[in-house]
C-alpha positions as CSV (number, residue, x, y, z in Angstrom):
1,M,-6.9,-24.4,34.9
2,G,-7.6,-28.1,35.0
3,K,-6.9,-30.7,32.4
4,P,-9.6,-31.0,29.7
5,T,-12.2,-33.6,30.4
6,R,-13.1,-36.4,28.0
7,A,-16.5,-34.7,27.4
8,W,-14.7,-31.4,26.5
9,K,-12.4,-33.2,24.1
10,L,-15.4,-35.0,22.5
11,Y,-17.1,-31.6,22.1
12,V,-14.1,-30.0,20.4
13,A,-13.7,-33.0,18.1
14,C,-17.4,-32.9,17.1
15,F,-17.1,-29.1,16.5
16,Y,-14.2,-29.4,14.2
17,L,-15.8,-32.4,12.4
18,F,-18.9,-30.3,11.8
19,L,-16.8,-27.5,10.4
20,F,-14.4,-29.5,8.2
21,A,-16.2,-32.7,7.2
22,P,-18.3,-31.1,4.4
23,L,-15.2,-29.3,3.1
24,A,-13.2,-32.6,3.1
25,V,-16.0,-34.3,1.2
26,V,-16.1,-31.6,-1.4
27,A,-12.3,-31.8,-1.8
28,V,-12.2,-35.6,-2.1
29,F,-14.9,-35.8,-4.7
30,A,-13.3,-33.1,-6.8
31,F,-10.9,-35.9,-7.9
32,N,-13.6,-38.6,-8.5
33,A,-13.6,-40.1,-11.9
34,G,-17.4,-40.0,-12.2
35,Q,-20.2,-37.8,-13.6
36,Y,-21.6,-36.9,-10.2
37,P,-19.9,-35.6,-7.0
38,T,-21.3,-38.4,-4.9
39,P,-20.4,-42.0,-3.9
40,P,-19.3,-44.5,-5.1
41,W,-15.7,-43.6,-5.7
42,R,-14.8,-44.5,-9.3
43,G,-11.1,-43.7,-9.2
44,F,-8.7,-40.7,-9.1
45,T,-8.7,-38.2,-11.9
46,L,-7.6,-34.6,-12.6
47,E,-10.1,-34.2,-15.5
48,W,-12.3,-31.9,-13.4
49,F,-9.3,-29.5,-13.1
50,V,-7.4,-29.7,-16.4
51,G,-9.5,-32.0,-18.6
52,T,-10.5,-31.0,-22.2
53,G,-14.0,-32.5,-21.9
54,A,-13.3,-35.5,-24.0
55,L,-13.8,-37.9,-21.1
56,F,-16.8,-36.5,-19.2
57,G,-18.3,-34.1,-21.8
58,R,-17.4,-31.1,-19.8
59,P,-13.9,-29.4,-19.6
60,G,-12.1,-29.0,-16.3
61,V,-12.3,-25.7,-14.4
62,L,-9.0,-24.5,-15.7
63,R,-10.2,-25.0,-19.3
64,D,-13.8,-23.9,-18.8
65,A,-14.0,-20.5,-20.6
66,P,-17.4,-19.4,-19.0
67,M,-16.1,-20.3,-15.5
68,L,-12.8,-18.5,-16.0
69,A,-14.8,-15.5,-17.2
70,S,-16.9,-15.5,-14.1
71,L,-13.7,-15.8,-12.0
72,L,-12.3,-12.8,-13.8
73,A,-15.5,-10.9,-13.2
74,S,-15.2,-11.6,-9.5
75,V,-11.6,-10.3,-9.5
76,K,-12.8,-7.2,-11.4
77,V,-15.3,-6.5,-8.6
78,A,-13.1,-7.6,-5.6
79,L,-10.1,-5.5,-6.5
80,P,-11.9,-2.1,-6.7
81,V,-14.0,-3.0,-3.7
82,A,-10.9,-3.7,-1.6
83,G,-9.1,-0.6,-2.8
84,L,-12.0,1.7,-2.2
85,A,-12.7,0.1,1.2
86,V,-9.2,0.7,2.4
87,A,-9.0,4.3,1.0
88,L,-12.5,5.3,2.3
89,G,-12.1,3.3,5.5
90,T,-8.9,5.1,6.3
91,A,-10.6,8.5,5.7
92,N,-13.6,7.4,7.9
93,A,-11.2,6.3,10.6
94,F,-9.5,9.7,10.8
95,L,-12.9,11.4,10.7
96,L,-14.3,9.4,13.6
97,E,-11.1,9.2,15.7
98,R,-9.6,12.7,15.2
99,H,-12.5,15.1,14.8
100,D,-15.5,16.1,17.0
101,F,-18.6,17.4,15.2
102,P,-22.4,17.4,15.8
103,G,-24.0,14.1,15.1
104,K,-20.7,12.1,15.3
105,A,-22.2,9.4,17.6
106,L,-25.3,9.1,15.3
107,L,-23.0,8.8,12.2
108,A,-21.0,6.1,13.9
109,N,-24.2,4.1,14.7
110,V,-25.7,4.6,11.2
111,M,-22.5,3.3,9.7
112,L,-23.2,-0.1,11.3
113,W,-26.7,-0.5,9.8
114,P,-25.6,-2.1,6.5
115,L,-24.1,-5.0,8.5
116,V,-27.5,-5.9,9.9
117,I,-29.6,-5.3,6.8
118,P,-30.1,-8.5,4.8
119,G,-28.1,-8.6,1.6
120,V,-31.1,-9.1,-0.6
121,I,-32.9,-6.1,0.9
122,L,-29.7,-4.0,0.5
123,G,-29.4,-5.1,-3.1
124,I,-33.0,-4.3,-4.0
125,S,-32.8,-0.9,-2.3
126,I,-29.6,0.0,-4.3
127,L,-31.1,-1.3,-7.5
128,A,-34.3,0.7,-7.1
129,F,-32.5,3.9,-6.1
130,S,-30.0,3.7,-9.0
131,S,-32.7,2.9,-11.5
132,R,-34.7,5.9,-10.5
133,V,-31.6,8.1,-10.7
134,A,-30.6,6.6,-14.1
135,N,-34.1,7.2,-15.5
136,G,-34.2,10.8,-14.4
137,L,-30.7,11.7,-15.6
138,E,-31.1,9.9,-18.9
139,D,-34.2,11.9,-19.7
140,M,-32.5,15.1,-18.6
141,L,-29.1,14.4,-20.4
142,D,-30.4,12.3,-23.3
143,A,-27.6,9.8,-22.7
144,D,-27.3,6.2,-21.6
145,L,-25.9,5.8,-18.0
146,D,-25.0,2.1,-18.1
147,F,-23.0,2.3,-14.8
148,L,-26.3,2.9,-13.0
149,R,-27.9,-0.2,-14.5
150,P,-27.3,-3.8,-13.3
151,G,-23.7,-4.7,-14.0
152,L,-20.3,-4.9,-12.3
153,P,-20.1,-1.1,-11.4
154,L,-23.3,-1.4,-9.5
155,V,-22.1,-4.7,-7.9
156,V,-19.0,-2.8,-6.7
157,A,-21.2,0.0,-5.2
158,G,-23.5,-2.5,-3.5
159,Q,-20.8,-4.6,-1.9
160,L,-18.9,-1.5,-0.8
161,S,-22.0,-0.2,1.1
162,F,-21.4,-2.8,3.8
163,I,-17.8,-3.9,3.3
164,L,-16.7,-0.3,3.9
165,T,-18.1,-0.6,7.5
166,I,-15.8,-3.5,8.2
167,S,-12.7,-1.8,6.9
168,T,-13.5,1.4,8.8
169,L,-13.8,-0.6,12.1
170,V,-10.5,-2.4,11.5
171,I,-8.5,0.7,10.7
172,S,-10.2,2.8,13.4
173,A,-9.3,0.2,16.1
174,R,-5.6,0.6,15.2
175,L,-5.7,4.3,14.8
176,R,-7.2,4.6,18.3
177,R,-4.1,2.9,19.8
178,F,-1.7,5.3,18.0
179,D,0.6,7.4,20.1
180,R,0.0,11.0,18.8
181,S,3.2,12.2,20.5
182,L,5.0,10.6,17.6
183,E,3.2,13.0,15.2
184,E,4.0,15.9,17.5
185,A,7.7,15.0,17.6
186,A,7.8,14.9,13.7
187,R,6.1,18.3,13.5
188,D,8.6,19.7,16.1
189,L,11.4,18.5,13.8
190,G,10.0,20.4,10.9
191,A,7.9,17.9,9.1
192,S,4.8,19.2,7.4
193,A,1.4,17.7,8.2
194,W,1.4,15.7,4.9
195,R,4.9,14.4,5.5
196,T,4.0,13.4,9.0
197,L,1.0,11.5,7.7
198,V,3.0,9.7,5.1
199,T,6.1,8.9,7.1
200,V,4.7,8.3,10.6
201,T,1.0,7.7,10.8
202,L,0.3,5.6,7.6
203,P,3.2,3.2,8.2
204,Y,1.7,2.5,11.7
205,L,-1.7,1.9,10.1
206,S,-0.4,-0.1,7.2
207,P,-0.9,-3.6,8.8
208,A,-4.5,-2.7,9.6
209,M,-4.9,-1.3,6.1
210,I,-3.5,-4.4,4.5
211,G,-5.6,-6.6,6.7
212,A,-8.8,-4.6,5.9
213,G,-8.0,-4.9,2.2
214,L,-7.6,-8.7,2.4
215,V,-10.9,-9.0,4.4
216,A,-12.6,-6.8,1.9
217,F,-11.3,-8.8,-1.0
218,L,-12.5,-12.1,0.5
219,M,-15.9,-10.7,1.5
220,S,-16.4,-9.3,-2.0
221,F,-15.3,-12.4,-3.7
222,E,-17.7,-14.7,-1.9
223,N,-20.7,-12.4,-1.7
224,F,-23.8,-13.8,-3.2
225,N,-27.0,-12.2,-2.0
226,T,-26.3,-8.5,-2.9
227,T,-24.4,-9.5,-6.0
228,L,-27.3,-11.7,-7.3
229,I,-29.6,-8.7,-7.2
230,L,-27.2,-6.2,-8.9
231,V,-25.4,-8.4,-11.4
232,G,-25.8,-7.9,-15.2
233,S,-24.7,-10.1,-18.0
234,D,-21.2,-10.8,-16.5
235,P,-21.9,-13.0,-13.5
236,P,-19.2,-13.2,-10.8
237,L,-18.2,-16.7,-9.7
238,P,-20.7,-17.3,-6.9
239,V,-23.6,-16.4,-9.1
240,Y,-22.2,-18.5,-12.0
241,M,-21.8,-21.5,-9.6
242,Y,-25.4,-21.0,-8.4
243,G,-26.6,-21.2,-12.0
244,Q,-24.6,-24.3,-12.6
245,M,-25.9,-26.0,-9.5
246,R,-29.5,-25.4,-10.6
247,E,-28.7,-27.3,-13.8
248,G,-27.3,-30.3,-11.8
249,A,-24.4,-31.0,-9.5
250,S,-21.1,-31.9,-11.1
251,P,-17.5,-32.6,-9.8
252,A,-16.5,-29.5,-11.7
253,I,-18.3,-27.5,-8.9
254,N,-16.3,-29.4,-6.3
255,A,-13.1,-28.7,-8.2
256,V,-13.6,-24.9,-8.3
257,S,-14.7,-25.0,-4.7
258,L,-11.4,-26.7,-3.8
259,V,-9.5,-24.0,-5.7
260,L,-11.4,-21.3,-3.8
261,M,-10.8,-23.0,-0.5
262,L,-7.1,-23.1,-1.1
263,G,-7.1,-19.5,-2.3
264,T,-9.1,-18.4,0.7
265,A,-6.8,-20.3,3.1
266,A,-3.8,-18.6,1.5
267,I,-5.3,-15.1,2.0
268,A,-6.4,-15.9,5.5
269,T,-2.9,-17.1,6.4
270,L,-1.5,-13.9,4.9
271,F,-4.0,-11.9,7.0
272,A,-3.0,-13.7,10.2
273,L,0.7,-13.0,9.4
274,V,-0.1,-9.3,8.9
275,Q,-2.0,-9.1,12.1
276,R,0.8,-10.8,14.0
277,R,3.2,-8.3,12.6
278,A,0.8,-5.5,13.7
279,D,0.7,-6.8,17.3
């Protein structure tokens, strides 16, 4: 393979500039001592992170109660989505890789549909379906079924409908490479099916399960389209930031974006380390 040409190096440089220049601008102006996240540069400040609001009339992100509440709402959604995605994804992987049944190929293809359906359409469909079910059951049971109305439980269900597919694919790929003779050896030595699963199979799958959980957490945390349709009175962070941007750009948005970038980079690094261990 020959040495990279000058044109190739220029292309790579432009590609990375296209990717990271906007992020760098956001990060730099998160520390700008001005009312707006745009030039000119008015000096370095940490007010948009830890300020009380006395200087700019708005507290920093670490003191902004509504923003912290939206961050907590995102975590309340992302954690159960990640946990359910790993648990159900593992069960799906065993179903698709270890069992043969009529319609298996069709089921595997249908599982991929949520990935190609626009998030808005997916959210509207889930909202319409859950509302109809809630209306029918509430009339029948004479009770309020708030978990079927717009709110965090419905956001969890909506996000899980497509994130589950990703976790299933990740875990299935590793299960497909598993040497089943290890399970047979454990059974020959007297281990029960459950003990073989817990001590042999799941430890082998654990890197993929951890990786799938991290990916699910990130996808849930940053999801906007489906979440916007299904959210109730407690908006997760992406929806809250969208509402703040509609009122006017502020360096506080840059500050929380920088915090999210650093958090995402940390989780992505952890995912890479887990995958390296798996290989």
